[in-house]
All heavy atoms as a GROMACS GRO file, in nm:
protein
  557
    1MET      N    1   5.782  -5.122   7.390
    1MET     CA    2   5.878  -5.096   7.493
    1MET      C    3   6.002  -5.026   7.435
    1MET      O    4   6.042  -4.923   7.483
    1MET     CB    5   5.916  -5.228   7.560
    1MET     CG    6   6.018  -5.212   7.670
    1MET     SD    7   6.047  -5.359   7.770
    1MET     CE    8   6.124  -5.469   7.654
    2PHE      N    9   6.062  -5.085   7.332
    2PHE     CA   10   6.180  -5.024   7.272
    2PHE      C   11   6.146  -4.891   7.206
    2PHE      O   12   6.220  -4.795   7.217
    2PHE     CB   13   6.243  -5.116   7.167
    2PHE     CG   14   6.304  -5.240   7.225
    2PHE    CD1   15   6.253  -5.364   7.195
    2PHE    CD2   16   6.413  -5.232   7.310
    2PHE    CE1   17   6.309  -5.478   7.248
    2PHE    CE2   18   6.470  -5.345   7.364
    2PHE     CZ   19   6.418  -5.469   7.332
    3ASP      N   20   6.032  -4.890   7.139
    3ASP     CA   21   5.994  -4.770   7.066
    3ASP      C   22   5.967  -4.654   7.161
    3ASP      O   23   6.011  -4.541   7.137
    3ASP     CB   24   5.870  -4.798   6.980
    3ASP     CG   25   5.847  -4.690   6.877
    3ASP    OD1   26   5.945  -4.647   6.813
    3ASP    OD2   27   5.731  -4.648   6.861
    4SER      N   28   5.897  -4.680   7.271
    4SER     CA   29   5.867  -4.571   7.364
    4SER      C   30   5.994  -4.522   7.433
    4SER      O   31   6.010  -4.402   7.456
    4SER     CB   32   5.764  -4.616   7.467
    4SER     OG   33   5.811  -4.726   7.542
    5SER      N   34   6.087  -4.613   7.465
    5SER     CA   35   6.214  -4.571   7.525
    5SER      C   36   6.296  -4.488   7.427
    5SER      O   37   6.354  -4.385   7.464
    5SER     CB   38   6.296  -4.693   7.568
    5SER     OG   39   6.229  -4.765   7.667
    6ALA      N   40   6.301  -4.533   7.303
    6ALA     CA   41   6.376  -4.460   7.201
    6ALA      C   42   6.317  -4.321   7.179
    6ALA      O   43   6.390  -4.222   7.169
    6ALA     CB   44   6.378  -4.539   7.071
    7LYS      N   45   6.184  -4.312   7.174
    7LYS     CA   46   6.119  -4.182   7.156
    7LYS      C   47   6.151  -4.089   7.273
    7LYS      O   48   6.174  -3.970   7.254
    7LYS     CB   49   5.967  -4.199   7.143
    7LYS     CG   50   5.924  -4.251   7.009
    7LYS     CD   51   5.772  -4.265   7.004
    7LYS     CE   52   5.727  -4.322   6.873
    7LYS     NZ   53   5.582  -4.343   6.867
    8TYR      N   54   6.151  -4.144   7.394
    8TYR     CA   55   6.181  -4.063   7.512
    8TYR      C   56   6.321  -4.004   7.504
    8TYR      O   57   6.340  -3.884   7.525
    8TYR     CB   58   6.166  -4.150   7.638
    8TYR     CG   59   6.212  -4.081   7.764
    8TYR    CD1   60   6.132  -3.986   7.826
    8TYR    CD2   61   6.335  -4.110   7.821
    8TYR    CE1   62   6.173  -3.922   7.941
    8TYR    CE2   63   6.377  -4.047   7.936
    8TYR     CZ   64   6.297  -3.953   7.997
    8TYR     OH   65   6.339  -3.889   8.110
    9PHE      N   66   6.419  -4.087   7.472
    9PHE     CA   67   6.557  -4.037   7.466
    9PHE      C   68   6.580  -3.945   7.346
    9PHE      O   69   6.658  -3.850   7.354
    9PHE     CB   70   6.656  -4.154   7.466
    9PHE     CG   71   6.668  -4.218   7.602
    9PHE    CD1   72   6.619  -4.345   7.623
    9PHE    CD2   73   6.724  -4.150   7.707
    9PHE    CE1   74   6.628  -4.404   7.748
    9PHE    CE2   75   6.734  -4.207   7.833
    9PHE     CZ   76   6.685  -4.335   7.854
   10GLU      N   77   6.512  -3.970   7.236
   10GLU     CA   78   6.521  -3.878   7.122
   10GLU      C   79   6.463  -3.742   7.158
   10GLU      O   80   6.517  -3.638   7.122
   10GLU     CB   81   6.450  -3.937   7.001
   10GLU     CG   82   6.524  -4.052   6.938
   10GLU     CD   83   6.445  -4.123   6.830
   10GLU    OE1   84   6.324  -4.095   6.811
   10GLU    OE2   85   6.505  -4.209   6.763
   11LYS      N   86   6.352  -3.742   7.233
   11LYS     CA   87   6.290  -3.616   7.277
   11LYS      C   88   6.382  -3.542   7.374
   11LYS      O   89   6.398  -3.420   7.365
   11LYS     CB   90   6.155  -3.647   7.343
   11LYS     CG   91   6.084  -3.526   7.400
   11LYS     CD   92   6.027  -3.439   7.292
   11LYS     CE   93   5.941  -3.331   7.353
   11LYS     NZ   94   5.978  -3.198   7.312
   12MET      N   95   6.444  -3.616   7.468
   12MET     CA   96   6.538  -3.553   7.562
   12MET      C   97   6.655  -3.488   7.487
   12MET      O   98   6.695  -3.376   7.518
   12MET     CB   99   6.593  -3.656   7.661
   12MET     CG  100   6.502  -3.686   7.776
   12MET     SD  101   6.575  -3.798   7.897
   12MET     CE  102   6.728  -3.718   7.936
   13ALA      N  103   6.708  -3.559   7.388
   13ALA     CA  104   6.819  -3.506   7.310
   13ALA      C  105   6.777  -3.382   7.232
   13ALA      O  106   6.852  -3.285   7.222
   13ALA     CB  107   6.873  -3.613   7.216
   14GLU      N  108   6.655  -3.388   7.178
   14GLU     CA  109   6.603  -3.273   7.103
   14GLU      C  110   6.590  -3.151   7.193
   14GLU      O  111   6.622  -3.039   7.153
   14GLU     CB  112   6.467  -3.309   7.042
   14GLU     CG  113   6.409  -3.202   6.952
   14GLU     CD  114   6.274  -3.245   6.896
   14GLU    OE1  115   6.267  -3.356   6.840
   14GLU    OE2  116   6.179  -3.166   6.908
   15ASP      N  117   6.544  -3.173   7.316
   15ASP     CA  118   6.531  -3.063   7.413
   15ASP      C  119   6.667  -3.002   7.448
   15ASP      O  120   6.675  -2.884   7.483
   15ASP     CB  121   6.462  -3.111   7.541
   15ASP     CG  122   6.316  -3.145   7.518
   15ASP    OD1  123   6.259  -3.103   7.414
   15ASP    OD2  124   6.258  -3.215   7.605
   16MET      N  125   6.773  -3.082   7.439
   16MET     CA  126   6.908  -3.033   7.466
   16MET      C  127   6.976  -2.977   7.341
   16MET      O  128   7.091  -2.936   7.346
   16MET     CB  129   6.994  -3.144   7.526
   16MET     CG  130   6.944  -3.189   7.662
   16MET     SD  131   7.047  -3.306   7.753
   16MET     CE  132   7.099  -3.423   7.634
   17GLY      N  133   6.905  -2.980   7.228
   17GLY     CA  134   6.958  -2.924   7.105
   17GLY      C  135   7.040  -3.021   7.022
   17GLY      O  136   7.114  -2.979   6.933
   18VAL      N  137   7.027  -3.150   7.049
   18VAL     CA  138   7.102  -3.251   6.975
   18VAL      C  139   7.002  -3.336   6.897
   18VAL      O  140   6.900  -3.377   6.951
   18VAL     CB  141   7.183  -3.341   7.072
   18VAL    CG1  142   7.259  -3.447   6.995
   18VAL    CG2  143   7.274  -3.259   7.159
   19SER      N  144   7.033  -3.364   6.774
   19SER     CA  145   6.945  -3.446   6.692
   19SER      C  146   7.003  -3.587   6.681
   19SER      O  147   7.111  -3.606   6.628
   19SER     CB  148   6.931  -3.385   6.552
   19SER     OG  149   6.851  -3.467   6.471
   20ILE      N  150   6.929  -3.684   6.734
   20ILE     CA  151   6.972  -3.824   6.724
   20ILE      C  152   6.855  -3.908   6.676
   20ILE      O  153   6.738  -3.870   6.691
   20ILE     CB  154   7.022  -3.880   6.859
   20ILE    CG1  155   6.912  -3.879   6.965
   20ILE    CG2  156   7.145  -3.808   6.906
   20ILE    CD1  157   6.947  -3.956   7.090
   21LYS      N  158   6.886  -4.022   6.618
   21LYS     CA  159   6.785  -4.118   6.574
   21LYS      C  160   6.831  -4.255   6.622
   21LYS      O  161   6.932  -4.307   6.577
   21LYS     CB  162   6.771  -4.115   6.422
   21LYS     CG  163   6.669  -4.211   6.368
   21LYS     CD  164   6.529  -4.171   6.404
   21LYS     CE  165   6.431  -4.265   6.336
   21LYS     NZ  166   6.303  -4.265   6.399
   22ILE      N  167   6.759  -4.311   6.718
   22ILE     CA  168   6.793  -4.441   6.774
   22ILE      C  169   6.730  -4.550   6.686
   22ILE      O  170   6.609  -4.547   6.662
   22ILE     CB  171   6.744  -4.453   6.919
   22ILE    CG1  172   6.812  -4.347   7.005
   22ILE    CG2  173   6.770  -4.593   6.974
   22ILE    CD1  174   6.760  -4.337   7.146
   23PRO      N  175   6.811  -4.645   6.638
   23PRO     CA  176   6.755  -4.751   6.553
   23PRO      C  177   6.664  -4.844   6.631
   23PRO      O  178   6.689  -4.875   6.748
   23PRO     CB  179   6.878  -4.825   6.502
   23PRO     CG  180   6.986  -4.794   6.598
   23PRO     CD  181   6.954  -4.661   6.658
   24ARG      N  182   6.558  -4.886   6.567
   24ARG     CA  183   6.464  -4.981   6.628
   24ARG      C  184   6.496  -5.120   6.575
   24ARG      O  185   6.519  -5.137   6.456
   24ARG     CB  186   6.320  -4.947   6.589
   24ARG     CG  187   6.246  -4.845   6.673
   24ARG     CD  188   6.314  -4.719   6.691
   24ARG     NE  189   6.224  -4.616   6.748
   24ARG     CZ  190   6.253  -4.490   6.745
   24ARG    NH1  191   6.366  -4.448   6.691
   24ARG    NH2  192   6.171  -4.402   6.799
   25PRO      N  193   6.496  -5.222   6.662
   25PRO     CA  194   6.524  -5.358   6.614
   25PRO      C  195   6.407  -5.412   6.532
   25PRO      O  196   6.291  -5.380   6.559
   25PRO     CB  197   6.542  -5.438   6.743
   25PRO     CG  198   6.474  -5.360   6.849
   25PRO     CD  199   6.480  -5.216   6.806
   26SER      N  200   6.441  -5.493   6.432
   26SER     CA  201   6.337  -5.553   6.350
   26SER      C  202   6.272  -5.670   6.425
   26SER      O  203   6.326  -5.719   6.524
   26SER     CB  204   6.396  -5.603   6.218
   26SER     OG  205   6.483  -5.713   6.244
   27LYS      N  206   6.158  -5.712   6.375
   27LYS     CA  207   6.088  -5.824   6.437
   27LYS      C  208   6.174  -5.950   6.431
   27LYS      O  209   6.180  -6.027   6.526
   27LYS     CB  210   5.954  -5.847   6.368
   27LYS     CG  211   5.870  -5.954   6.432
   27LYS     CD  212   5.733  -5.963   6.371
   27LYS     CE  213   5.650  -6.068   6.444
   27LYS     NZ  214   5.513  -6.072   6.398
   28ARG      N  215   6.243  -5.966   6.320
   28ARG     CA  216   6.329  -6.084   6.302
   28ARG      C  217   6.444  -6.086   6.403
   28ARG      O  218   6.476  -6.190   6.460
   28ARG     CB  219   6.382  -6.087   6.160
   28ARG     CG  220   6.457  -6.211   6.127
   28ARG     CD  221   6.494  -6.214   5.982
   28ARG     NE  222   6.570  -6.333   5.953
   28ARG     CZ  223   6.610  -6.367   5.835
   28ARG    NH1  224   6.581  -6.291   5.730
   28ARG    NH2  225   6.680  -6.477   5.816
   29SER      N  226   6.505  -5.971   6.427
   29SER     CA  227   6.615  -5.967   6.524
   29SER      C  228   6.564  -5.986   6.667
   29SER      O  229   6.632  -6.048   6.750
   29SER     CB  230   6.694  -5.837   6.512
   29SER     OG  231   6.616  -5.726   6.550
   30LEU      N  232   6.444  -5.938   6.697
   30LEU     CA  233   6.384  -5.962   6.828
   30LEU      C  234   6.356  -6.111   6.850
   30LEU      O  235   6.377  -6.164   6.959
   30LEU     CB  236   6.256  -5.881   6.846
   30LEU     CG  237   6.272  -5.731   6.864
   30LEU    CD1  238   6.135  -5.663   6.866
   30LEU    CD2  239   6.349  -5.698   6.990
   31GLN      N  240   6.307  -6.177   6.744
   31GLN     CA  241   6.280  -6.320   6.754
   31GLN      C  242   6.410  -6.398   6.778
   31GLN      O  243   6.414  -6.489   6.860
   31GLN     CB  244   6.212  -6.371   6.627
   31GLN     CG  245   6.070  -6.326   6.611
   31GLN     CD  246   6.011  -6.359   6.476
   31GLN    OE1  247   6.084  -6.376   6.377
   31GLN    NE2  248   5.879  -6.368   6.469
   32ALA      N  249   6.515  -6.363   6.705
   32ALA     CA  250   6.644  -6.430   6.723
   32ALA      C  251   6.700  -6.407   6.862
   32ALA      O  252   6.753  -6.500   6.925
   32ALA     CB  253   6.743  -6.381   6.617
   33SER      N  254   6.684  -6.287   6.914
   33SER     CA  255   6.732  -6.256   7.049
   33SER      C  256   6.654  -6.334   7.154
   33SER      O  257   6.712  -6.384   7.251
   33SER     CB  258   6.721  -6.107   7.077
   33SER     OG  259   6.808  -6.035   6.995
   34ALA      N  260   6.524  -6.344   7.136
   34ALA     CA  261   6.442  -6.417   7.231
   34ALA      C  262   6.480  -6.565   7.234
   34ALA      O  263   6.493  -6.625   7.341
   34ALA     CB  264   6.293  -6.402   7.197
   35LYS      N  265   6.502  -6.622   7.116
   35LYS     CA  266   6.540  -6.764   7.110
   35LYS      C  267   6.678  -6.788   7.171
   35LYS      O  268   6.697  -6.883   7.246
   35LYS     CB  269   6.538  -6.812   6.965
   35LYS     CG  270   6.398  -6.828   6.910
   35LYS     CD  271   6.398  -6.869   6.766
   35LYS     CE  272   6.256  -6.872   6.711
   35LYS     NZ  273   6.252  -6.897   6.568
   36SER      N  274   6.773  -6.701   7.139
   36SER     CA  275   6.908  -6.721   7.193
   36SER      C  276   6.910  -6.698   7.344
   36SER      O  277   6.978  -6.770   7.418
   36SER     CB  278   7.009  -6.631   7.123
   36SER     OG  279   6.981  -6.495   7.146
   37ASN      N  280   6.835  -6.600   7.394
   37ASN     CA  281   6.826  -6.579   7.539
   37ASN      C  282   6.765  -6.700   7.609
   37ASN      O  283   6.808  -6.736   7.719
   37ASN     CB  284   6.744  -6.454   7.572
   37ASN     CG  285   6.821  -6.326   7.555
   37ASN    OD1  286   6.937  -6.327   7.521
   37ASN    ND2  287   6.754  -6.215   7.576
   38THR      N  288   6.668  -6.762   7.546
   38THR     CA  289   6.606  -6.881   7.604
   38THR      C  290   6.706  -6.996   7.613
   38THR      O  291   6.719  -7.060   7.717
   38THR     CB  292   6.483  -6.924   7.520
   38THR    OG1  293   6.389  -6.816   7.517
   38THR    CG2  294   6.417  -7.047   7.579
   39VAL      N  295   6.777  -7.019   7.503
   39VAL     CA  296   6.874  -7.129   7.500
   39VAL      C  297   6.985  -7.106   7.603
   39VAL      O  298   7.021  -7.196   7.680
   39VAL     CB  299   6.933  -7.147   7.358
   39VAL    CG1  300   7.051  -7.241   7.358
   39VAL    CG2  301   6.824  -7.194   7.262
   40VAL      N  302   7.040  -6.986   7.605
   40VAL     CA  303   7.147  -6.955   7.699
   40VAL      C  304   7.096  -6.960   7.843
   40VAL      O  305   7.163  -7.013   7.932
   40VAL     CB  306   7.208  -6.816   7.667
   40VAL    CG1  307   7.303  -6.772   7.777
   40VAL    CG2  308   7.282  -6.821   7.533
   41GLY      N  309   6.976  -6.908   7.867
   41GLY     CA  310   6.918  -6.910   8.001
   41GLY      C  311   6.898  -7.052   8.053
   41GLY      O  312   6.934  -7.084   8.167
   42VAL      N  313   6.842  -7.138   7.970
   42VAL     CA  314   6.821  -7.277   8.010
   42VAL      C  315   6.955  -7.346   8.034
   42VAL      O  316   6.972  -7.421   8.131
   42VAL     CB  317   6.736  -7.352   7.904
   42VAL    CG1  318   6.736  -7.502   7.930
   42VAL    CG2  319   6.594  -7.298   7.903
   43GLY      N  320   7.052  -7.319   7.947
   43GLY     CA  321   7.186  -7.378   7.965
   43GLY      C  322   7.251  -7.333   8.094
   43GLY      O  323   7.312  -7.414   8.166
   44LEU      N  324   7.240  -7.206   8.127
   44LEU     CA  325   7.297  -7.155   8.251
   44LEU      C  326   7.227  -7.212   8.374
   44LEU      O  327   7.292  -7.244   8.474
   44LEU     CB  328   7.293  -7.003   8.254
   44LEU     CG  329   7.395  -6.931   8.166
   44LEU    CD1  330   7.362  -6.783   8.157
   44LEU    CD2  331   7.535  -6.953   8.219
   45ILE      N  332   7.096  -7.226   8.366
   45ILE     CA  333   7.023  -7.285   8.479
   45ILE      C  334   7.066  -7.431   8.498
   45ILE      O  335   7.093  -7.474   8.610
   45ILE     CB  336   6.871  -7.273   8.460
   45ILE    CG1  337   6.828  -7.127   8.477
   45ILE    CG2  338   6.795  -7.364   8.556
   45ILE    CD1  339   6.683  -7.100   8.446
   46ALA      N  340   7.073  -7.505   8.388
   46ALA     CA  341   7.115  -7.645   8.397
   46ALA      C  342   7.258  -7.656   8.452
   46ALA      O  343   7.286  -7.738   8.539
   46ALA     CB  344   7.106  -7.712   8.261
   47GLY      N  345   7.346  -7.571   8.402
   47GLY     CA  346   7.483  -7.570   8.452
   47GLY      C  347   7.491  -7.532   8.598
   47GLY      O  348   7.569  -7.588   8.674
   48GLY      N  349   7.409  -7.436   8.637
   48GLY     CA  350   7.406  -7.394   8.776
   48GLY      C  351   7.358  -7.503   8.868
   48GLY      O  352   7.410  -7.520   8.979
   49VAL      N  353   7.260  -7.581   8.824
   49VAL     CA  354   7.209  -7.691   8.905
   49VAL      C  355   7.313  -7.803   8.913
   49VAL      O  356   7.342  -7.856   9.019
   49VAL     CB  357   7.075  -7.743   8.849
   49VAL    CG1  358   7.034  -7.874   8.914
   49VAL    CG2  359   6.967  -7.638   8.866
   50LEU      N  360   7.370  -7.840   8.798
   50LEU     CA  361   7.468  -7.949   8.794
   50LEU      C  362   7.595  -7.916   8.870
   50LEU      O  363   7.655  -8.003   8.934
   50LEU     CB  364   7.502  -7.986   8.650
   50LEU     CG  365   7.389  -8.050   8.569
   50LEU    CD1  366   7.431  -8.066   8.424
   50LEU    CD2  367   7.350  -8.184   8.629
   51LEU      N  368   7.641  -7.792   8.864
   51LEU     CA  369   7.766  -7.752   8.928
   51LEU      C  370   7.744  -7.684   9.064
   51LEU      O  371   7.839  -7.638   9.124
   51LEU     CB  372   7.843  -7.658   8.836
   51LEU     CG  373   7.883  -7.714   8.700
   51LEU    CD1  374   7.946  -7.607   8.613
   51LEU    CD2  375   7.976  -7.833   8.716
   52SER      N  376   7.621  -7.678   9.107
   52SER     CA  377   7.585  -7.610   9.233
   52SER      C  378   7.638  -7.467   9.237
   52SER      O  379   7.694  -7.422   9.337
   52SER     CB  380   7.638  -7.689   9.354
   52SER     OG  381   7.581  -7.817   9.358
   53SER      N  382   7.619  -7.397   9.126
   53SER     CA  383   7.666  -7.259   9.115
   53SER      C  384   7.546  -7.164   9.120
   53SER      O  385   7.464  -7.161   9.027
   53SER     CB  386   7.742  -7.240   8.984
   53SER     OG  387   7.773  -7.104   8.965
   54LYS      N  388   7.538  -7.088   9.227
   54LYS     CA  389   7.429  -6.992   9.242
   54LYS      C  390   7.438  -6.881   9.138
   54LYS      O  391   7.337  -6.832   9.089
   54LYS     CB  392   7.430  -6.932   9.382
   54LYS     CG  393   7.393  -7.031   9.490
   54LYS     CD  394   7.397  -6.966   9.626
   54LYS     CE  395   7.370  -7.068   9.735
   54LYS     NZ  396   7.383  -7.010   9.869
   55ALA      N  397   7.562  -6.842   9.104
   55ALA     CA  398   7.581  -6.734   9.006
   55ALA      C  399   7.530  -6.776   8.868
   55ALA      O  400   7.460  -6.698   8.801
   55ALA     CB  401   7.728  -6.696   8.998
   56MET      N  402   7.563  -6.897   8.824
   56MET     CA  403   7.515  -6.946   8.694
   56MET      C  404   7.363  -6.957   8.694
   56MET      O  405   7.298  -6.921   8.595
   56MET     CB  406   7.577  -7.081   8.660
   56MET     CG  407   7.720  -7.073   8.613
   56MET     SD  408   7.789  -7.234   8.573
   56MET     CE  409   7.702  -7.275   8.424
   57PHE      N  410   7.308  -7.008   8.802
   57PHE     CA  411   7.163  -7.022   8.813
   57PHE      C  412   7.095  -6.886   8.804
   57PHE      O  413   6.997  -6.868   8.732
   57PHE     CB  414   7.127  -7.093   8.944
   57PHE     CG  415   6.981  -7.126   8.956
   57PHE    CD1  416   6.929  -7.238   8.894
   57PHE    CD2  417   6.896  -7.044   9.029
   57PHE    CE1  418   6.795  -7.268   8.904
   57PHE    CE2  419   6.761  -7.074   9.040
   57PHE     CZ  420   6.710  -7.186   8.978
   58THR      N  421   7.151  -6.788   8.875
   58THR     CA  422   7.095  -6.652   8.874
   58THR      C  423   7.103  -6.590   8.735
   58THR      O  424   7.006  -6.528   8.687
   58THR     CB  425   7.168  -6.564   8.976
   58THR    OG1  426   7.157  -6.624   9.105
   58THR    CG2  427   7.110  -6.424   8.980
   59LEU      N  428   7.216  -6.607   8.668
   59LEU     CA  429   7.230  -6.554   8.532
   59LEU      C  430   7.131  -6.622   8.437
   59LEU      O  431   7.078  -6.558   8.344
   59LEU     CB  432   7.372  -6.571   8.482
   59LEU     CG  433   7.476  -6.480   8.545
   59LEU    CD1  434   7.616  -6.519   8.500
   59LEU    CD2  435   7.448  -6.334   8.512
   60GLY      N  436   7.105  -6.750   8.458
   60GLY     CA  437   7.006  -6.820   8.377
   60GLY      C  438   6.866  -6.764   8.396
   60GLY      O  439   6.791  -6.746   8.300
   61ILE      N  440   6.831  -6.734   8.520
   61ILE     CA  441   6.700  -6.674   8.550
   61ILE      C  442   6.690  -6.538   8.481
   61ILE      O  443   6.586  -6.504   8.422
   61ILE     CB  444   6.679  -6.660   8.702
   61ILE    CG1  445   6.672  -6.797   8.768
   61ILE    CG2  446   6.556  -6.576   8.734
   61ILE    CD1  447   6.553  -6.880   8.728
   62ILE      N  448   6.797  -6.459   8.486
   62ILE     CA  449   6.797  -6.327   8.421
   62ILE      C  450   6.782  -6.343   8.270
   62ILE      O  451   6.708  -6.267   8.206
   62ILE     CB  452   6.924  -6.249   8.458
   62ILE    CG1  453   6.921  -6.214   8.607
   62ILE    CG2  454   6.940  -6.124   8.372
   62ILE    CD1  455   7.051  -6.158   8.660
   63GLY      N  456   6.851  -6.443   8.213
   63GLY     CA  457   6.838  -6.468   8.069
   63GLY      C  458   6.697  -6.505   8.029
   63GLY      O  459   6.645  -6.458   7.927
   64LEU      N  460   6.634  -6.590   8.108
   64LEU     CA  461   6.495  -6.627   8.078
   64LEU      C  462   6.399  -6.510   8.097
   64LEU      O  463   6.301  -6.498   8.023
   64LEU     CB  464   6.452  -6.746   8.165
   64LEU     CG  465   6.514  -6.880   8.127
   64LEU    CD1  466   6.464  -6.989   8.222
   64LEU    CD2  467   6.482  -6.917   7.984
   65ALA      N  468   6.428  -6.425   8.194
   65ALA     CA  469   6.344  -6.306   8.213
   65ALA      C  470   6.356  -6.214   8.091
   65ALA      O  471   6.256  -6.158   8.044
   65ALA     CB  472   6.385  -6.232   8.339
   66GLY      N  473   6.477  -6.200   8.038
   66GLY     CA  474   6.496  -6.120   7.917
   66GLY      C  475   6.424  -6.179   7.797
   66GLY      O  476   6.364  -6.107   7.717
   67ALA      N  477   6.429  -6.311   7.785
   67ALA     CA  478   6.359  -6.378   7.676
   67ALA      C  479   6.208  -6.358   7.688
   67ALA      O  480   6.140  -6.336   7.588
   67ALA     CB  481   6.392  -6.527   7.676
   68THR      N  482   6.158  -6.362   7.810
   68THR     CA  483   6.015  -6.340   7.832
   68THR      C  484   5.975  -6.197   7.796
   68THR      O  485   5.872  -6.175   7.731
   68THR     CB  486   5.980  -6.368   7.980
   68THR    OG1  487   6.018  -6.502   8.010
   68THR    CG2  488   5.831  -6.351   8.005
   69ALA      N  489   6.058  -6.101   7.833
   69ALA     CA  490   6.030  -5.961   7.799
   69ALA      C  491   6.029  -5.941   7.648
   69ALA      O  492   5.942  -5.872   7.594
   69ALA     CB  493   6.133  -5.869   7.864
   70LEU      N  494   6.123  -6.003   7.579
   70LEU     CA  495   6.126  -5.994   7.432
   70LEU      C  496   6.004  -6.061   7.370
   70LEU      O  497   5.948  -6.012   7.271
   70LEU     CB  498   6.254  -6.055   7.377
   70LEU     CG  499   6.382  -5.975   7.399
   70LEU    CD1  500   6.502  -6.056   7.359
   70LEU    CD2  501   6.377  -5.846   7.321
   71HIS      N  502   5.962  -6.172   7.427
   71HIS     CA  503   5.844  -6.242   7.376
   71HIS      C  504   5.720  -6.152   7.386
   71HIS      O  505   5.642  -6.143   7.292
   71HIS     CB  506   5.824  -6.371   7.456
   71HIS     CG  507   5.703  -6.449   7.412
   71HIS    ND1  508   5.699  -6.518   7.294
   71HIS    CD2  509   5.583  -6.467   7.472
   71HIS    CE1  510   5.580  -6.576   7.283
   71HIS    NE2  511   5.508  -6.546   7.390
   72TYR      N  512   5.704  -6.084   7.499
   72TYR     CA  513   5.591  -5.993   7.514
   72TYR      C  514   5.604  -5.872   7.424
   72TYR      O  515   5.504  -5.818   7.375
   72TYR     CB  516   5.573  -5.950   7.659
   72TYR     CG  517   5.509  -6.058   7.744
   72TYR    CD1  518   5.579  -6.118   7.847
   72TYR    CD2  519   5.379  -6.101   7.718
   72TYR    CE1  520   5.521  -6.218   7.922
   72TYR    CE2  521   5.321  -6.201   7.792
   72TYR     CZ  522   5.391  -6.260   7.894
   72TYR     OH  523   5.334  -6.358   7.969
   73GLN      N  524   5.726  -5.827   7.397
   73GLN     CA  525   5.748  -5.716   7.303
   73GLN      C  526   5.702  -5.756   7.163
   73GLN      O  527   5.647  -5.675   7.091
   73GLN     CB  528   5.896  -5.677   7.303
   73GLN     CG  529   5.933  -5.574   7.199
   73GLN     CD  530   5.876  -5.437   7.227
   73GLN    OE1  531   5.854  -5.400   7.341
   73GLN    NE2  532   5.853  -5.362   7.123
   74LEU      N  533   5.726  -5.880   7.127
   74LEU     CA  534   5.687  -5.928   6.994
   74LEU      C  535   5.535  -5.938   6.979
   74LEU      O  536   5.483  -5.924   6.869
   74LEU     CB  537   5.750  -6.065   6.966
   74LEU     CG  538   5.899  -6.062   6.935
   74LEU    CD1  539   5.957  -6.202   6.942
   74LEU    CD2  540   5.923  -6.001   6.799
   75LYS      N  541   5.463  -5.961   7.088
   75LYS     CA  542   5.317  -5.973   7.081
   75LYS      C  543   5.251  -5.838   7.058
   75LYS      O  544   5.139  -5.833   7.008
   75LYS     CB  545   5.263  -6.036   7.210
   75LYS     CG  546   5.286  -6.184   7.215
   75LYS     CD  547   5.211  -6.244   7.332
   75LYS     CE  548   5.219  -6.394   7.325
   75LYS     NZ  549   5.134  -6.456   7.427
   76ASP      N  550   5.316  -5.729   7.095
   76ASP     CA  551   5.256  -5.595   7.080
   76ASP      C  552   5.254  -5.549   6.938
   76ASP      O  553   5.308  -5.575   6.850
   76ASP     CB  554   5.331  -5.492   7.166
   76ASP     CG  555   5.306  -5.516   7.315
   76ASP    OD1  556   5.206  -5.580   7.348
   76ASP    OD2  557   5.388  -5.468   7.394
   0.00000   0.00000   0.00000
């Protein structure tokens, strides 16, 4: 996912005459991001339920969705 997006934007820049190189995240940094997104997402969901905050609950769902996307990125 990250690699194909980075390649796309590098190709677009090349077509415009600009040379760029987008850094790719390492497997270790992806794992750390997935874990932290999971912890923050669960915390926000719990806080949203306890405080009856729809915004916190929604942000928690988004955090868990991001963690899930990173998890699938790591499997590829």
